[in-house]
C-alpha positions as CSV (number, residue, x, y, z in Angstrom):
1,X,-20.3,47.5,46.0
2,X,-23.6,47.6,47.8
3,X,-24.5,44.3,49.5
4,X,-27.8,44.2,47.6
5,X,-26.3,44.6,44.1
6,X,-27.2,41.6,42.0
7,X,-24.3,39.7,40.2
8,X,-25.5,38.8,36.7
9,X,-25.3,35.3,35.2
10,X,-21.6,34.9,33.9
11,X,-23.0,33.0,30.9
12,X,-25.1,35.9,29.7
13,X,-24.4,37.6,26.4
14,X,-22.9,40.8,27.9
15,X,-19.9,38.8,29.2
16,X,-19.2,37.0,25.9
17,X,-16.1,39.3,25.2
18,X,-14.6,38.1,28.5
19,X,-15.0,34.4,28.0
20,X,-12.2,32.4,29.6
21,X,-11.2,35.4,31.8
22,X,-11.8,36.6,35.4
23,X,-13.7,39.9,35.8
24,X,-14.2,42.4,38.5
25,X,-17.9,43.5,38.8
26,X,-18.7,46.8,40.4
27,X,-21.6,49.2,40.3
28,X,-23.3,47.2,37.5
29,X,-20.3,46.9,35.1
30,X,-17.0,45.2,34.5
31,X,-14.2,47.4,35.9
32,X,-11.2,45.0,35.3
33,X,-10.3,41.6,33.9
34,X,-7.4,39.2,34.3
35,X,-6.2,35.7,34.0
36,X,-6.4,34.9,37.7
37,X,-8.5,36.3,40.6
38,X,-5.5,38.0,42.2
39,X,-4.5,39.6,38.9
40,X,-8.1,40.8,38.3
41,X,-8.4,42.2,41.9
42,X,-5.1,44.1,41.5
43,X,-6.2,45.6,38.2
44,X,-9.5,46.7,39.8
45,X,-7.9,48.2,42.9
46,X,-5.5,50.2,40.7
47,X,-8.5,52.2,39.5
48,X,-11.0,51.8,42.4
49,X,-8.7,51.2,45.4
50,X,-11.3,51.9,48.1
51,X,-14.0,49.6,46.8
52,X,-14.4,45.8,46.8
53,X,-15.6,44.4,43.5
54,X,-17.0,40.9,43.0
55,X,-14.5,38.6,41.2
56,X,-15.8,35.7,39.1
57,X,-14.9,33.6,36.1
58,X,-16.6,33.9,32.7
59,X,-17.0,30.4,31.3
60,X,-15.6,29.6,27.9
61,X,-17.9,28.3,25.1
62,X,-16.5,24.7,25.6
63,X,-16.6,23.2,29.0
64,X,-13.7,21.4,30.6
65,X,-14.3,17.7,30.5
66,X,-12.2,15.8,33.1
67,X,-11.5,12.1,32.5
68,X,-12.7,9.6,35.2
69,X,-9.2,9.3,36.7
70,X,-9.0,13.0,37.4
71,X,-12.5,13.0,38.9
72,X,-11.3,10.2,41.2
73,X,-8.2,12.3,42.1
74,X,-10.4,15.3,42.9
75,X,-12.6,13.2,45.1
76,X,-9.6,11.9,47.0
77,X,-8.2,15.4,47.7
78,X,-8.6,16.9,51.1
79,X,-10.3,20.3,50.9
80,X,-7.4,22.1,52.5
81,X,-4.8,21.0,50.0
82,X,-4.1,23.5,47.3
83,X,-3.2,21.8,44.0
84,X,-3.3,22.8,40.3
85,X,-3.3,21.0,37.0
86,X,-0.9,22.9,34.8
87,X,0.9,23.3,31.5
88,X,0.3,21.4,28.3
89,X,-2.2,19.2,29.9
90,X,-4.6,22.1,30.3
91,X,-3.8,23.2,26.8
92,X,-4.8,19.8,25.5
93,X,-8.1,19.9,27.6
94,X,-8.9,23.2,25.9
95,X,-8.3,21.6,22.5
96,X,-10.4,18.6,23.4
97,X,-7.4,16.3,23.1
98,X,-7.2,13.1,25.2
99,X,-4.1,12.9,27.3
100,X,-2.3,10.2,29.4
101,X,0.2,12.6,30.9
102,X,-0.9,15.1,33.6
103,X,1.2,17.6,35.5
104,X,0.3,19.1,38.9
105,X,1.9,21.7,41.1
106,X,1.3,22.6,44.7
107,X,2.9,24.5,47.5
108,X,4.5,22.4,50.1
109,X,5.1,18.6,50.2
110,X,4.5,17.4,46.7
111,X,6.0,14.0,47.5
112,X,3.9,13.4,50.5
113,X,0.7,14.4,48.7
114,X,1.5,12.2,45.7
115,X,2.2,9.2,48.0
116,X,-1.1,9.7,49.8
117,X,-3.0,10.0,46.5
118,X,-1.3,6.9,45.1
119,X,-2.5,4.9,48.1
120,X,-6.1,6.2,47.7
121,X,-6.6,5.8,43.9
122,X,-4.5,2.6,43.6
123,X,-1.6,3.9,41.6
124,X,2.2,3.1,41.8
125,X,4.2,5.8,43.5
126,X,7.7,6.8,42.3
127,X,9.8,9.7,43.8
128,X,11.5,11.4,40.8
129,X,13.6,14.1,42.5
130,X,13.4,14.4,46.2
131,X,15.6,17.5,46.2
132,X,13.3,19.4,43.9
133,X,10.2,17.8,45.3
134,X,8.9,15.9,42.3
135,X,7.1,12.5,42.2
136,X,5.0,10.4,39.8
137,X,2.0,8.2,40.1
138,X,1.6,5.6,37.4
139,X,-1.9,4.3,37.0
140,X,-2.7,1.3,34.7
141,X,-6.3,0.6,33.7
142,X,-7.9,-2.7,32.9
143,X,-6.8,-2.5,29.2
144,X,-3.1,-2.0,30.2
145,X,-3.2,1.7,29.2
146,X,-0.8,3.7,31.4
147,X,-1.5,7.2,32.7
148,X,1.3,9.3,34.3
149,X,0.5,11.8,37.0
150,X,3.5,14.1,37.8
151,X,3.5,16.2,41.0
152,X,6.0,19.0,41.7
153,X,6.4,21.8,44.2
154,X,5.7,25.3,43.0
155,X,8.7,27.1,41.3
156,X,8.4,30.5,42.9
157,X,6.2,31.9,45.7
158,X,3.0,31.9,43.8
159,X,1.2,30.0,41.0
160,X,1.6,33.0,38.8
161,X,5.4,33.0,39.3
162,X,5.5,29.3,38.5
163,X,3.5,29.7,35.3
164,X,5.7,32.7,34.3
165,X,8.8,30.6,34.4
166,X,7.4,28.3,31.7
167,X,8.1,28.6,28.0
168,X,5.0,29.8,26.1
169,X,1.7,31.3,27.1
170,X,-0.3,28.4,25.7
171,X,1.6,26.2,28.3
172,X,1.2,28.7,31.1
173,X,-2.3,27.6,32.0
174,X,-3.7,26.1,35.2
175,X,-6.9,24.7,36.7
176,X,-7.5,24.5,40.4
177,X,-8.7,21.0,41.1
178,X,-11.1,22.3,43.7
179,X,-12.6,24.7,41.1
180,X,-11.9,22.9,37.8
181,X,-14.4,25.0,35.7
182,X,-12.4,28.2,36.2
183,X,-9.3,28.7,34.1
184,X,-6.2,30.4,35.6
185,X,-4.5,32.2,32.7
186,X,-2.3,35.1,33.8
187,X,-0.5,35.5,30.4
188,X,-3.4,35.2,28.0
189,X,-2.6,31.7,26.7
190,X,-6.2,30.7,26.0
191,X,-6.6,33.8,23.7
192,X,-3.3,33.0,22.0
193,X,-4.5,29.4,21.4
194,X,-7.7,30.7,19.9
195,X,-5.8,33.1,17.7
196,X,-3.2,30.5,16.7
197,X,-0.3,32.5,18.1
198,X,2.8,31.1,19.8
199,X,4.1,33.7,22.3
200,X,6.9,33.5,24.9
201,X,5.9,34.0,28.5
202,X,8.6,36.6,29.1
203,X,11.4,38.4,27.3
204,X,13.9,35.9,28.8
205,X,12.0,32.7,28.1
206,X,14.2,31.5,25.3
207,X,17.5,32.7,26.8
208,X,16.6,30.8,30.0
209,X,16.4,27.5,28.1
210,X,17.7,27.6,24.4
211,X,16.1,24.2,23.8
212,X,12.8,26.1,23.6
213,X,13.9,27.1,20.1
214,X,13.3,23.5,18.9
215,X,10.2,23.3,21.1
216,X,8.7,26.4,19.5
217,X,9.2,24.9,16.0
218,X,7.6,21.7,17.1
219,X,4.6,23.3,18.7
220,X,4.0,25.7,15.9
221,X,3.9,22.8,13.5
222,X,1.9,20.5,15.7
223,X,-0.8,23.1,16.5
224,X,-0.6,25.2,13.3
225,X,0.5,28.3,15.2
226,X,2.1,31.5,14.0
227,X,5.2,32.5,16.0
228,X,4.8,36.1,16.9
229,X,7.7,38.4,15.9
230,X,9.1,39.2,19.3
231,X,9.3,35.5,20.2
232,X,10.9,34.8,16.8
233,X,13.6,37.4,17.6
234,X,14.2,35.7,21.0
235,X,14.6,32.4,19.1
236,X,17.2,33.8,16.8
237,X,19.2,35.2,19.7
238,X,19.1,31.9,21.6
239,X,20.4,29.7,18.7
240,X,24.0,30.5,19.5
241,X,23.4,28.9,23.0
242,X,22.0,25.7,21.6
243,X,25.4,24.0,21.7
244,X,25.3,24.4,25.5
245,X,22.3,22.1,25.7
246,X,23.0,18.5,26.4
247,X,22.8,16.0,23.5
248,X,20.2,14.0,25.3
249,X,17.8,17.0,25.6
250,X,18.3,18.0,21.9
251,X,17.8,14.3,20.9
252,X,14.5,14.1,22.8
253,X,13.2,17.3,21.3
254,X,14.3,16.3,17.8
255,X,12.4,13.1,18.1
256,X,9.3,14.9,19.2
257,X,9.7,17.0,16.0
258,X,10.3,13.8,13.9
259,X,6.9,12.4,15.1
260,X,4.9,15.4,14.1
261,X,2.9,15.2,10.9
262,X,4.5,18.3,9.4
263,X,8.2,17.3,9.7
264,X,9.2,18.9,6.4
265,X,7.7,22.3,7.5
266,X,9.6,22.0,10.8
267,X,12.9,21.3,9.1
268,X,12.4,24.3,6.7
269,X,11.6,26.5,9.7
270,X,14.7,25.3,11.6
271,X,16.8,26.0,8.5
272,X,15.4,29.5,8.0
273,X,16.2,30.3,11.7
274,X,19.7,29.0,11.4
275,X,19.2,26.3,14.0
276,X,19.4,23.3,11.6
277,X,23.2,23.7,11.1
278,X,23.6,23.4,14.9
279,X,21.4,20.2,15.5
280,X,21.6,18.4,12.1
281,X,24.5,20.1,10.4
282,X,25.0,17.4,7.6
283,X,21.7,18.4,6.0
284,X,23.0,21.8,4.7
285,X,25.2,20.1,2.1
286,X,22.1,18.7,0.3
287,X,21.0,22.2,-0.7
288,X,21.2,22.9,-4.5
289,X,22.7,19.5,-5.1
290,X,21.4,18.7,-8.6
291,X,20.1,15.3,-9.5
292,X,19.5,13.7,-12.9
293,X,16.2,12.2,-14.1
294,X,13.9,10.7,-13.0
295,X,14.5,13.1,-10.1
296,X,12.6,16.3,-10.4
297,X,14.0,18.0,-7.3
298,X,17.5,18.8,-6.0
299,X,18.7,16.6,-3.1
300,X,17.5,19.0,-0.4
301,X,13.9,19.4,-1.6
302,X,13.8,15.7,-2.5
303,X,14.7,14.9,1.1
304,X,11.9,17.1,2.5
305,X,9.5,15.7,-0.1
306,X,10.4,12.2,1.0
307,X,9.5,13.1,4.6
308,X,6.2,14.6,3.4
309,X,5.3,11.6,1.3
310,X,6.2,9.2,4.1
311,X,3.8,11.2,6.4
312,X,1.0,10.9,3.8
313,X,1.6,7.1,3.4
314,X,1.6,6.4,7.1
315,X,-1.5,8.5,7.4
316,X,-3.5,6.4,5.0
317,X,-2.0,3.2,6.6
318,X,-3.2,4.4,10.1
319,X,-5.6,2.5,12.3
320,X,-8.7,3.9,10.6
321,X,-9.3,4.1,6.9
322,X,-8.6,7.6,5.5
323,X,-10.8,9.1,2.8
324,X,-7.7,10.9,1.3
325,X,-6.6,7.5,-0.2
326,X,-9.7,7.4,-2.4
327,X,-8.9,10.8,-3.8
328,X,-5.3,10.1,-4.7
329,X,-4.5,7.4,-7.3
330,X,-1.0,6.6,-5.8
331,X,-2.2,6.5,-2.2
332,X,-5.4,4.6,-3.2
333,X,-3.4,1.9,-5.0
334,X,-1.0,1.7,-2.0
335,X,-4.0,1.0,0.3
336,X,-5.4,-1.6,-2.1
337,X,-2.0,-3.4,-2.3
338,X,-0.8,-3.0,1.3
339,X,-3.9,-2.1,3.4
340,X,-4.1,-5.7,4.7
341,X,-1.1,-4.8,6.9
342,X,-2.6,-1.7,8.4
343,X,-2.6,-3.1,11.9
344,X,0.9,-4.6,11.7
345,X,2.3,-1.4,10.3
346,X,0.8,0.6,13.2
347,X,2.2,-1.8,15.8
348,X,5.6,-1.8,14.1
349,X,5.8,2.0,14.2
350,X,4.7,2.1,17.8
351,X,7.5,-0.3,19.0
352,X,10.2,1.3,21.1
353,X,13.8,0.2,20.7
354,X,14.6,2.6,23.6
355,X,12.2,3.8,26.2
356,X,10.3,6.9,25.0
357,X,11.5,6.8,21.3
358,X,9.4,4.9,18.8
359,X,10.3,3.3,15.4
360,X,8.1,6.0,13.9
361,X,10.6,8.7,15.0
362,X,13.5,6.6,13.8
363,X,11.9,6.1,10.4
364,X,11.4,9.9,9.9
365,X,15.0,10.5,11.0
366,X,16.0,8.0,8.3
367,X,13.9,9.8,5.8
368,X,16.0,13.0,6.5
369,X,19.3,11.1,6.2
370,X,18.6,8.5,3.5
371,X,20.5,10.6,0.9
372,X,22.9,12.3,3.2
373,X,25.8,10.5,1.5
374,X,25.1,12.1,-1.9
375,X,27.2,15.3,-1.5
376,X,30.3,13.1,-0.7
377,X,29.7,10.6,-3.5
378,X,28.6,12.9,-6.4
379,X,30.1,12.1,-9.8
380,X,29.3,13.4,-13.3
381,X,29.7,11.3,-16.4
382,X,31.9,13.0,-19.0
383,X,30.0,12.0,-22.1
384,X,26.4,12.2,-21.0
385,X,26.7,14.7,-18.2
386,X,24.5,12.5,-16.0
387,X,25.0,12.9,-12.3
388,X,25.5,9.8,-10.3
389,X,25.9,9.1,-6.6
390,X,27.6,5.7,-6.5
391,X,27.5,4.0,-3.1
392,X,25.9,7.0,-1.5
393,X,23.9,4.6,0.7
394,X,27.1,3.2,2.2
395,X,28.5,6.7,2.9
396,X,25.1,7.8,4.3
397,X,24.9,4.8,6.6
398,X,28.1,5.8,8.3
399,X,27.1,9.4,8.5
400,X,23.7,8.7,10.1
401,X,25.4,6.3,12.6
402,X,27.8,9.1,13.5
403,X,25.0,11.6,14.0
404,X,22.9,9.1,16.0
405,X,25.9,8.4,18.2
406,X,26.4,12.1,18.8
407,X,22.8,12.4,19.9
408,X,23.4,9.5,22.3
409,X,20.9,7.1,20.8
410,X,21.1,3.5,22.0
411,X,23.2,0.9,20.1
412,X,20.0,-0.8,18.9
413,X,18.7,2.5,17.5
414,X,22.0,3.3,15.8
415,X,22.1,-0.1,14.1
416,X,18.4,0.3,13.0
417,X,19.1,3.7,11.4
418,X,22.3,2.5,9.8
419,X,20.5,-0.5,8.3
420,X,17.6,1.6,6.9
421,X,19.9,4.1,5.2
422,X,22.2,1.4,3.9
423,X,19.3,-0.7,2.4
424,X,16.9,2.0,1.4
425,X,17.6,1.5,-2.3
426,X,17.2,-2.3,-2.2
427,X,13.4,-2.6,-2.8
428,X,13.7,-0.2,-5.8
429,X,16.6,-2.3,-7.2
430,X,14.4,-5.4,-6.9
431,X,11.5,-3.7,-8.6
432,X,13.8,-2.5,-11.5
433,X,15.1,-6.0,-12.1
434,X,11.7,-7.6,-12.4
435,X,9.5,-8.0,-15.4
436,X,6.0,-6.4,-15.2
437,X,4.3,-9.5,-13.6
438,X,7.2,-11.1,-11.7
439,X,7.7,-11.0,-7.9
440,X,11.0,-11.2,-5.9
441,X,12.2,-14.8,-5.4
442,X,12.3,-16.3,-2.0
443,X,16.1,-16.1,-2.2
444,X,15.9,-12.4,-2.8
445,X,13.5,-11.8,0.0
446,X,15.6,-13.9,2.4
447,X,18.8,-12.0,1.5
448,X,16.9,-8.7,1.9
449,X,16.0,-9.5,5.5
450,X,19.4,-11.0,6.1
451,X,20.8,-7.5,5.4
452,X,18.0,-5.4,6.8
453,X,16.9,-7.5,9.8
454,X,14.3,-5.9,12.0
455,X,14.5,-2.6,10.0
456,X,13.1,-4.4,6.9
457,X,9.5,-3.1,7.1
458,X,10.9,0.4,7.7
459,X,13.1,0.1,4.6
460,X,10.0,-0.9,2.6
461,X,8.0,2.1,3.8
462,X,10.8,4.5,3.2
463,X,11.5,3.2,-0.3
464,X,7.8,3.9,-1.3
465,X,8.0,7.5,0.0
466,X,11.4,7.9,-1.7
467,X,10.0,6.8,-5.1
468,X,7.0,9.1,-4.8
469,X,9.3,12.0,-4.0
470,X,11.6,11.1,-6.9
471,X,8.9,11.2,-9.7
472,X,6.5,13.6,-8.2
473,X,2.9,13.6,-9.4
474,X,4.0,12.2,-12.8
475,X,5.1,8.8,-11.4
476,X,4.3,6.1,-14.1
477,X,1.4,4.0,-12.8
478,X,3.2,0.7,-13.9
479,X,6.4,1.7,-12.1
480,X,4.4,2.5,-8.9
481,X,2.4,-0.8,-9.2
482,X,5.6,-2.8,-9.5
483,X,7.1,-1.2,-6.5
484,X,4.0,-1.9,-4.4
485,X,4.0,-5.5,-5.5
486,X,7.6,-5.9,-4.3
487,X,6.7,-4.2,-1.1
488,X,3.8,-6.5,-0.6
489,X,5.9,-9.6,-1.2
490,X,8.5,-8.5,1.3
491,X,5.9,-7.5,4.0
492,X,4.0,-10.8,3.4
493,X,7.2,-12.7,4.1
494,X,7.8,-10.8,7.3
495,X,4.3,-10.8,8.7
496,X,2.8,-14.0,7.3
497,X,5.7,-16.4,6.5
498,X,8.5,-15.3,8.9
499,X,9.5,-18.8,10.0
500,X,9.5,-20.1,6.4
501,X,11.1,-17.3,4.4
502,X,12.8,-14.8,6.8
503,X,14.2,-16.8,9.7
504,X,13.8,-20.6,9.4
505,X,14.5,-22.5,12.6
506,X,18.0,-24.0,12.9
507,X,18.2,-27.6,11.8
508,X,21.9,-28.0,12.8
509,X,24.4,-25.9,14.7
510,X,28.1,-25.3,14.6
511,X,29.0,-28.2,16.9
512,X,27.1,-30.5,14.6
513,X,29.2,-29.4,11.6
514,X,32.4,-29.7,13.5
515,X,31.6,-33.2,14.8
516,X,30.2,-34.5,11.5
517,X,33.0,-33.2,9.3
518,X,35.9,-32.8,11.7
519,X,36.0,-29.1,11.1
520,X,37.8,-26.5,13.3
521,X,36.1,-23.4,14.7
522,X,36.2,-20.5,12.4
523,X,34.1,-18.1,10.2
524,X,33.6,-20.9,7.6
525,X,31.2,-22.6,10.1
526,X,29.0,-19.6,10.1
527,X,29.1,-19.3,6.3
528,X,27.9,-22.9,5.9
529,X,25.1,-22.5,8.4
530,X,24.0,-19.4,6.6
531,X,23.9,-21.2,3.3
532,X,21.8,-24.0,4.9
533,X,19.4,-21.4,6.3
534,X,19.1,-19.8,2.8
535,X,18.3,-23.2,1.3
536,X,15.6,-23.6,4.0
537,X,14.1,-20.3,3.0
538,X,14.1,-21.5,-0.6
539,X,12.1,-24.6,0.5
540,X,15.0,-26.9,-0.5
541,X,15.8,-28.3,3.0
542,X,13.4,-29.1,5.9
543,X,15.1,-31.9,7.9
544,X,18.3,-32.3,9.9
545,X,19.5,-35.1,7.6
546,X,19.0,-33.0,4.4
547,X,20.9,-30.1,6.1
548,X,23.9,-32.4,6.8
549,X,23.8,-33.7,3.2
550,X,23.7,-30.1,2.0
551,X,26.7,-29.3,4.1
552,X,28.5,-32.3,2.7
553,X,27.8,-31.2,-0.8
554,X,29.2,-27.7,-0.1
555,X,32.4,-29.2,1.4
556,X,32.9,-31.7,-1.4
557,X,33.1,-28.9,-3.9
558,X,35.9,-27.1,-2.0
């Protein structure tokens, strides 16, 4: 190209078709394009090998907005250090999503660079894997919000090789921190993101890591993407290798699926691919399992509808008021009755029983398994032909505990899931036993939490979604109002009257009973203490002296 040739403004209209790409400019026209400068130069040289085109980036319509922390990181970087922001972080920036998890790659000493940057910006440094050259900086702001910055050495000789080893094109994106306005996109991920397409980076992407089958389903649901046919074929071929993936990795990917708003869609997609029978095999027995009125769906579709209704309920109970509630009578009434607990519900669902897995994910797992015991407990009455599932909740509780154990969940998570499935019918039983204006007694609420424990609010939320899924759009308004009133009474006890109705402070202990009444150690001591606590919850006992008298009355009748 002649030295005097003018390079036009990259933002001019003639370059609009190349937005987000690098172009080669020669003799007044674009002669090649690509996702990186090197890729573009190679394409240009293939046709015009003796000439040297100008290579520049055509900006996208939306600009990349870096958060302040990344701007500080850029300022702290020496000019001679090559470092790239990569992967899903860049995808989220393109989508305008806020992130607190950033991934960087660089050639050379990733641990040394991370340690130096941590000292400069004031973050905590943690080496993750010295052998593979990975490290983390944890930065905590004034509000206690944590941001994770992960650094890794390049996998492969070049950035393009590193990106090519990733799963899908929308995750094979990079930004040079020294030139953050220019996207590096060798596999066309930005175009796929705009076109709502999920595409594997290579023909071996799924075979290289079969867990990507689950990840593809999750990402397609989360970003409303269409999985392109070739990638779908790869997924089918990789399903047979899923059993080679560790239970921990399958568990973590499943919980990411559980926390997406379109869980029911994801489960259907896993089923159609044939992957569901590998990761959640018990669910297949729910298909075509008929249910009697008031159920309007078979057990399989009822389960998926329960997950969908749960998602809708939690959406309107989110941190901000949602206008959807005002357009739906059932959801609107739920907000009127329970909206006062919006903040408490949000915090409850965000709580982690095990690091990285929230109560939200556990609750959706419970929604998929709440009726899992029905196939094994199905009975049909001879005279009426009515189908019953007696004690299906007990059967289901053991089944979900077994599956949770197989996925290597913690003991606390297994107990939580087991309790939710075991007790999921209890709020409905309470509502059915009450007259139109009655509320559960303090005794009933105390006994509910004695059985459900910390999972109690989760049981309440699941029971509401279960009822909506049972009746469908034709749910009787009075039936729904009564269920909401029971839910409100239970949640009020938990969040407003915990020390009075749920877990009153101990007035006496086992030693007191043994010394006062010359009793020997044994289970009867615990039974008496529990009866005393129940009487406290009823408001009948509030002093140590009355507790001892209550115990004396119990023993005098034996």
